[in-house]
C-alpha positions in Angstrom: -30.5 -8.3 89.0 -30.8 -11.5 86.7 -27.9 -11.6 84.4 -30.3 -13.1 81.7 -32.3 -9.6 81.7 -30.0 -8.1 79.2 -30.1 -11.0 76.9 -32.8 -11.9 74.3 -33.9 -15.2 74.0 -34.2 -17.1 70.7 -37.7 -18.9 70.9 -36.8 -21.3 68.0 -33.2 -22.8 68.9 -33.5 -21.7 72.6 -30.3 -19.7 72.9 -29.7 -16.6 75.1 -28.4 -14.0 72.8 -26.1 -11.0 73.9 -27.3 -7.7 72.1 -24.6 -8.0 69.5 -25.6 -11.6 68.8 -29.1 -10.8 67.6 -29.0 -11.3 64.0 -32.7 -10.4 63.1 -35.9 -9.3 64.9 -39.5 -9.9 64.2 -42.6 -8.0 65.4 -45.5 -9.7 65.9 -48.7 -8.5 68.0 -46.7 -5.8 69.8 -43.8 -8.0 71.0 -40.4 -8.0 69.2 -38.7 -11.4 69.0 -35.0 -11.9 68.6 -33.3 -14.5 66.6 -29.6 -15.8 66.2 -30.0 -16.2 62.4 -32.3 -15.6 59.7 -33.3 -19.4 59.4 -34.7 -19.4 62.9 -36.7 -16.3 61.8 -37.9 -18.0 59.2 -39.3 -21.0 61.0 -40.8 -18.9 63.6 -42.5 -16.9 60.9 -44.0 -19.9 59.2 -45.4 -21.4 62.3 -45.7 -18.4 64.8 -48.6 -19.6 66.8 -46.9 -22.9 67.4 -43.7 -21.5 68.7 -45.4 -18.9 70.9 -47.4 -22.0 72.4 -44.2 -24.0 73.0 -42.6 -20.9 74.3 -45.4 -20.5 76.9 -45.7 -24.1 78.1 -42.3 -25.7 77.2 -39.7 -23.1 76.8 -36.4 -24.7 75.7 -33.0 -23.4 76.7 -29.8 -24.3 74.9 -26.5 -25.0 76.6 -25.0 -21.9 75.0 -23.9 -23.8 71.6 -24.3 -22.3 68.2 -27.4 -22.7 66.5 -27.1 -25.4 64.0 -29.3 -23.3 61.6 -27.2 -20.4 61.9 -26.1 -18.4 58.8 -26.2 -14.9 60.0 -28.4 -12.3 58.5 -27.1 -8.8 57.5 -26.5 -6.8 60.7 -29.5 -5.4 62.3 -31.9 -6.9 59.8 -35.4 -6.6 60.9 -38.8 -8.4 59.5 -42.1 -7.2 59.4 -45.2 -9.3 60.2 -45.0 -10.9 56.8 -41.5 -12.0 57.3 -40.0 -9.8 54.7 -36.7 -7.8 55.6 
């Protein structure tokens, strides 16, 4: 079993997140995306299609660093398709 299978991938900063590191999620077209911080989610919401294209064609992966945008959202915060908590 791939150890990353239990992890979530932040499509903005490229971090692999343990379940307890997911600060916010965003549901879009039946898929739920996980983010390390509200700022990453906000960037994704502002330009979702661009991030999806990048994710499909040029996935980036961090080396485990902290996201420079990270300012944690309230625990378990989820956003809807309009980006509102």
